[in-house]
N, C-alpha and C positions, 0 to 999 in steps of 0.2 A: 668609863673612857676619860682620858685626861684631856681637858680642853686647854690648849695652849697655842701660842703663836710666836713666831720669831719677830722680835721688834727690830733688832739691829744685828747685822753680820759685818764685823770688821775684817779687814784684810788679814789679820793675824789669827783668824778662826775663833776669836772669842765671840760668844753669843750672849745676848741678854734675852731671856724669855719671860713671859708672864703666864702664870698658870692660876686657874681658879682653885686648884687642889694643891695641898701641901704634900709634895712627894719628894723623895730623896733617892739618889743613886750613890754608889760608892765610887770614889775617885779611882780610876784605873791604874794610878801610880802609887799613891800612899794608902788607899783603902778607906780613908775617912769619908764620912757622909758629905754630900753636896746637896744643899736644899735647893731644889730646882725652881721654887717660887721666886721669881724676880732676882735670879742669881746670875752672875757672870761666871762662865766656865769655858774651858778650852776643849777642842777636839784634838786628840793626839793620834798620830799614826803609830801603832804598836811596832810595826816594822817601819822605820823611818822612810819617808818618800825618797830621801837622798840615797837610801840603800836598797831601792827597788820596791818599797812598800806601795801598796795601791790605796786608792780612795774608797775601797769597798767597806761596807759596814763591819765585816769580819776583822778588818785591820784598823778600825777606829775605836777609840774609847773616850769617854767623858772624863775630864780631869780638872783639877784646880789649875788656873792659869800659872800659878807659881810653880807647881809640880811640873807642868809641861815645859816651862822655861828652864828649869834645872835639868830635866831629861834631855832637852835640846834634840839633837839628831842621834842620840844613843839608843841602842836596843835596851830592853829591860835588863838583860844580862850584863851589858856594859855599864849601865847605871849602877847596878848592885856592886860591881867590882870597883867602880869609881868611889862609891860611898864607903866601901870597906877601907880603901886607901885613906880617905879623908878621916874616918873615925880612928884608924890606926895612928895616923900622924898626930891628931889632936890628943889621943890618949898618951902618946909618947912625950907630950909637952907638959903633962900633969905631974 
């Protein structure tokens, strides 16, 4: 069993947790590991709340704060399309 507790919950949903065990989860946006031992992370609405998403566990994922900030209120599909446009634009400048 993972022994942890929530130390601080900020209004922007960033959490700082302390854990006696070194465990990781994959960021729900970029897929990279998040070390949960004393790490700041964000809770992301998979379907944004602004678009009718709920606060249920099925609609929440743990993410890096930076990833969640970039995603903003986009769906994952919208984020992918936005990133394709950015990459295409940047490649055209090379």
